[in-house]
C-alpha positions in Angstrom: 0.0 0.0 0.0 1.3 3.4 -0.9 0.6 6.2 1.5 0.1 9.8 0.3 3.1 12.0 1.5 1.3 15.3 2.4 4.5 16.9 3.6 6.3 16.3 0.3 3.3 17.5 -1.6 3.2 20.7 0.4 6.9 21.4 -0.3 6.5 20.8 -4.0 3.4 23.1 -4.2 5.2 25.8 -2.3 8.2 25.5 -4.6 5.9 25.8 -7.6 4.2 28.9 -6.2 7.5 30.5 -5.5 8.7 29.8 -9.0 5.5 31.2 -10.4 5.7 34.2 -8.2 9.2 34.9 -9.4 8.0 34.8 -13.0 5.1 37.2 -12.2 7.5 39.6 -10.3 10.0 39.4 -13.1 7.2 40.2 -15.6 6.1 43.2 -13.5 9.6 44.6 -13.2 10.2 44.1 -16.9 7.0 45.9 -17.7 7.8 48.9 -15.4 11.3 49.1 -16.8 10.0 49.2 -20.4 7.4 51.8 -19.4 10.2 54.0 -17.9 12.4 53.6 -20.9 9.5 54.5 -23.1 8.8 57.6 -21.1 12.5 58.7 -21.2 12.6 58.2 -25.0 9.3 60.0 -25.6 10.6 62.9 -23.4 13.5 63.5 -25.8 11.9 62.5 -29.1 8.1 62.9 -28.4 5.5 61.5 -30.7 2.9 64.0 -32.0 0.4 64.8 -29.3 2.5 63.7 -26.3 4.2 67.0 -25.5 4.9 68.4 -22.1 4.7 72.2 -22.5 5.8 75.0 -20.2 4.1 78.3 -21.3 5.4 81.8 -20.6 3.0 84.8 -21.0 1.5 87.8 -19.3 -1.3 89.5 -21.3 -4.3 89.2 -23.6 -2.1 88.4 -26.6 -0.7 85.5 -24.6 -4.0 84.2 -23.5 -5.1 83.3 -27.0 -2.2 80.9 -27.4 -2.7 79.5 -23.9 -6.4 78.8 -24.7 -5.5 76.6 -27.7 -2.8 74.8 -25.7 -5.3 74.1 -22.9 -7.8 72.8 -25.5 -5.1 70.4 -26.7 -4.4 69.4 -23.1 -8.1 68.8 -22.4 -8.4 66.6 -25.5 -5.5 64.5 -24.4 -3.2 65.8 -27.1 -0.7 67.4 -24.7 0.5 65.4 -21.8 1.4 68.2 -19.5 0.8 72.0 -19.4 2.0 74.5 -16.9 2.3 78.3 -16.9 5.0 80.8 -16.0 3.9 84.4 -15.5 4.9 87.6 -13.7 3.2 88.3 -10.4 3.4 92.0 -9.6 0.9 91.9 -6.8 -2.1 92.0 -9.2 -3.4 89.0 -11.0 -2.8 89.3 -14.7 -5.1 87.7 -17.4 -2.8 84.7 -17.9 -2.8 83.9 -14.2 -6.6 84.3 -14.1 -7.2 82.0 -17.0 -4.8 79.4 -15.7 -6.4 79.4 -12.2 -9.9 79.2 -13.7 -8.9 76.1 -15.7 -6.8 74.6 -12.9 -3.5 75.0 -14.8 -0.4 75.0 -12.5 1.0 78.6 -12.3 4.7 79.2 -11.6 5.8 82.8 -10.7 8.7 84.3 -12.6 11.5 83.4 -12.2 10.3 79.8 -11.9 11.6 77.4 -9.3 11.2 74.2 -11.3 13.3 71.9 -13.5 12.6 73.0 -17.1 14.1 69.7 -18.3 10.9 68.0 -17.2 9.2 69.6 -20.2 9.8 68.9 -23.9 9.5 72.5 -25.0 9.0 76.1 -23.7 6.5 78.4 -25.4 6.9 82.2 -25.0 4.1 84.6 -26.1 4.3 88.3 -25.2 6.3 87.7 -22.1 8.7 90.6 -22.1 11.5 89.2 -19.9 14.9 87.9 -21.0 15.0 84.2 -20.3 18.4 82.8 -19.0 20.4 80.4 -21.0 20.2 77.8 -18.3 16.4 77.6 -18.8 16.5 77.8 -22.6 19.0 75.0 -22.8 17.1 72.8 -20.3 14.3 72.0 -22.8 15.1 69.0 -25.0 13.4 70.8 -27.9 14.4 74.3 -26.9 12.0 77.3 -26.7 9.7 78.9 -29.3 8.4 82.5 -29.4 5.2 83.8 -31.1 6.1 87.2 -32.3 3.6 89.7 -33.9 5.6 90.8 -36.9 7.3 89.6 -40.1 10.8 89.2 -38.6 13.4 90.5 -39.0 11.2 93.6 -39.4 10.1 95.1 -36.0 12.2 93.2 -33.5 11.2 94.4 -30.0 8.4 95.0 -27.6 5.9 96.9 -29.7 5.8 95.5 -33.3 2.1 96.1 -33.9 2.3 99.7 -32.9 5.3 100.4 -35.2 3.6 98.5 -38.1 0.5 100.7 -38.0 2.4 103.9 -37.1 4.6 103.5 -40.2 1.6 103.1 -42.4 2.4 99.5 -43.4 -0.1 97.5 -45.3 1.1 94.1 -44.3 2.3 92.4 -41.1 2.0 88.9 -39.7 3.1 86.3 -37.2 6.6 84.8 -36.9 7.2 81.7 -34.8 10.9 81.5 -34.1 13.4 79.7 -31.9 14.5 81.6 -28.8 18.3 82.3 -28.5 20.1 83.2 -25.3 21.0 86.8 -24.4 19.1 88.6 -27.3 15.5 89.2 -28.1 13.9 88.2 -31.4 17.1 86.9 -33.2 16.4 83.2 -33.5 15.7 81.1 -36.5 12.3 81.4 -38.2 10.2 78.2 -37.8 7.0 79.5 -39.4 5.7 82.8 -40.8 2.4 84.0 -42.2 1.4 87.4 -43.6 -1.9 89.3 -43.3 -3.0 92.7 -44.6 -3.5 95.7 -42.4 -6.8 97.5 -43.1 -6.6 101.2 -44.1 -8.5 102.2 -40.9 -7.6 99.3 -38.7 -6.6 100.3 -35.1 -4.2 98.8 -32.6 -6.9 96.9 -30.6 -8.4 95.4 -33.9 -5.0 94.3 -35.3 -3.9 93.1 -31.9 -6.9 90.7 -31.6 -6.4 89.4 -35.2 -2.7 88.7 -34.7 -3.3 87.0 -31.3 -5.7 84.5 -32.9 -3.4 83.9 -35.9 -0.4 83.4 -33.6 -2.4 80.8 -31.6 -3.4 79.0 -34.8 0.2 78.9 -36.2 1.5 77.7 -32.8 -0.7 74.6 -32.9 0.4 73.9 -36.5 4.0 74.0 -35.3 3.5 71.8 -32.2 1.5 69.2 -34.2 4.5 68.8 -36.6 7.4 68.7 -34.1 10.2 67.9 -34.3 10.3 67.7 -38.1 9.3 71.4 -38.5 12.2 72.5 -36.3 14.6 71.0 -38.7 13.4 73.3 -41.5 14.0 76.5 -39.6 15.9 79.3 -41.4 18.0 82.2 -40.2 16.8 85.8 -40.2 18.0 88.2 -42.8 20.2 90.5 -40.8 20.3 93.2 -43.5 16.6 94.0 -43.1 16.4 94.3 -39.4 14.2 97.1 -37.9 13.4 97.7 -34.2 10.2 98.4 -32.3 11.3 99.3 -28.8 9.0 99.8 -25.9 6.8 102.8 -26.3 6.2 105.7 -23.9 3.8 108.7 -23.9 6.5 110.8 -25.7 5.8 108.9 -28.9 2.2 110.4 -29.0 3.4 114.0 -29.4 2.5 115.4 -32.8 5.1 117.3 -34.8 3.0 119.4 -37.1 5.9 120.6 -39.3 7.1 117.0 -39.9 4.0 114.9 -40.1 1.4 114.7 -42.8 -2.3 114.1 -42.1 -1.8 110.5 -42.9 1.2 110.2 -40.5 -0.9 111.7 -37.7 -3.9 109.5 -38.5 -1.6 106.4 -38.5 -0.1 107.5 -35.2 -3.7 107.8 -33.7 -4.6 104.3 -35.0 -1.4 102.8 -33.7 -1.8 104.2 -30.2 -5.6 103.9 -29.8 -6.3 102.5 -26.3 -2.8 103.1 -25.1 -2.0 106.8 -25.5 -4.1 109.6 -27.1 -2.1 111.7 -29.5 -1.2 115.1 -28.0 -0.5 118.7 -29.0 -0.1 122.0 -27.3 -2.7 124.8 -27.5 -2.2 128.2 -25.8 0.6 126.6 -23.7 -1.8 123.8 -22.5 -1.4 120.2 -23.4 -4.3 118.8 -25.4 -5.3 115.2 -26.0 -7.0 114.7 -29.4 -9.7 112.0 -29.8 -11.8 110.8 -32.6 -9.2 111.8 -35.2 -9.7 111.3 -39.0 -7.7 112.1 -42.1 -9.4 114.5 -44.5 -8.9 113.3 -48.0 -11.2 115.6 -49.8 -10.3 119.3 -50.5 -9.5 121.3 -47.4 -11.5 124.4 -46.3 -10.5 127.5 -48.3 -9.7 129.3 -45.0 -6.7 127.0 -44.5 -5.2 127.3 -48.0 -1.7 128.6 -47.7 -1.7 128.4 -43.9 1.2 126.8 -41.9 0.9 123.3 -40.3 -0.9 123.5 -37.0 -3.4 126.2 -37.8 -6.8 125.1 -36.6 -10.4 126.2 -37.4 -13.8 125.0 -36.4 -16.0 123.6 -39.2 -19.7 123.7 -38.4 -20.7 121.4 -41.2 -18.7 118.4 -39.9 -18.9 119.7 -36.2 -15.1 119.1 -35.9 -11.8 121.0 -35.5 -9.9 121.0 -38.8 -6.1 121.2 -38.4 -3.6 121.8 -41.2 -0.7 119.3 -41.5 2.5 119.1 -43.4 2.0 118.7 -47.1 -1.2 120.7 -47.2 -3.7 118.0 -46.0 -5.7 118.2 -42.8 -7.1 116.1 -40.0 -10.4 116.4 -38.2 -10.8 116.1 -34.4 -14.2 115.8 -32.8 -13.2 115.5 -29.1 -10.4 117.0 -27.0 -9.3 116.7 -23.4 -7.5 119.4 -21.5 -5.7 118.7 -18.2 -8.0 119.2 -15.2 -11.2 119.4 -17.4 -13.8 117.0 -18.6 -13.7 115.9 -22.3 -15.0 118.5 -24.7 -16.7 118.3 -28.1 -15.1 120.3 -30.9 -17.9 122.8 -30.6 -17.4 123.3 -26.9 -13.7 123.7 -27.4 -14.2 126.3 -30.1 -16.8 128.2 -28.0 -14.6 128.2 -24.9 -11.1 128.8 -26.3 -11.4 130.1 -29.9 -14.6 132.0 -30.6 -13.7 135.1 -28.6 -10.3 135.6 -30.1 -11.3 138.2 -32.7 -10.7 136.0 -35.7 -7.1 135.6 -34.7 -5.4 132.5 -36.1 -5.1 129.7 -33.6 -2.3 127.1 -33.7 -1.6 123.7 -32.3 2.1 123.3 -31.7 
């Protein structure tokens, strides 16, 4: 009779379980290792739609690009999205949008490891980014710039485009280089026409949307599109430095009616154009270029001479070259805004038909 050896059976079963457990454990370790290696590889050579993006921006122009990036993140096209912005004690629009949509916000300068992201995106940020941050991104950094580089490098390209009476501008997406603004290779560029009467707020909004659209096109075709980048033409560089209120002062002997109207369009919503009248500084609003024939009373007069025209209910001011501008509203320091008629009645009508000048 053969007896069943329970002890031997138990030892064999335990050995089998141990061997099987080792296989399972080995399989798990192997899987985790492969996953880690895959993540490391995708971090340096990401497949389309798996980007980790660190976004730098401060204003409304920036927000348009941030919105499209967030939409890509929500649709699981981007893997990670965080924001870097400037905190000056008051919440800017980029910070507000990020908080509303639960995007992580990092204050400038950021205390994070930029190498954790594939690429940095800069849109209307206004701060020089150190080489250490730029070089940390495996794919570098890209900037969305509101001009056709190398024309209008600098902080105010839209203003300078309109102010100089240009009929075309556009968006340039370029690589960011250390130590200098707006000098990197061009990745993508698209032109648009500027309307004859288009103002700064209008063109600003159009370019912000175009920049966001082009940014998505670039990111969806990385890294191939980076390889086709081209250098800027250094012979055609122009600059658009940060503007101050001094740029709004009219020079009547140097500026045509079109020049003044373009300046008004370029600064609308930022600074009103200004002149001096009877030693008082005047801000001019609701400004138009007069293309038709000028009033006969201004023929042969010097630039800066002003009359009131009842028919158009506007001040008419002579400019260089013989043309005129019309102004329907003015603001004097310490006073409420005045219509052209009120200004005429208060400061011109009682001057015994004496010529009046803006200087």
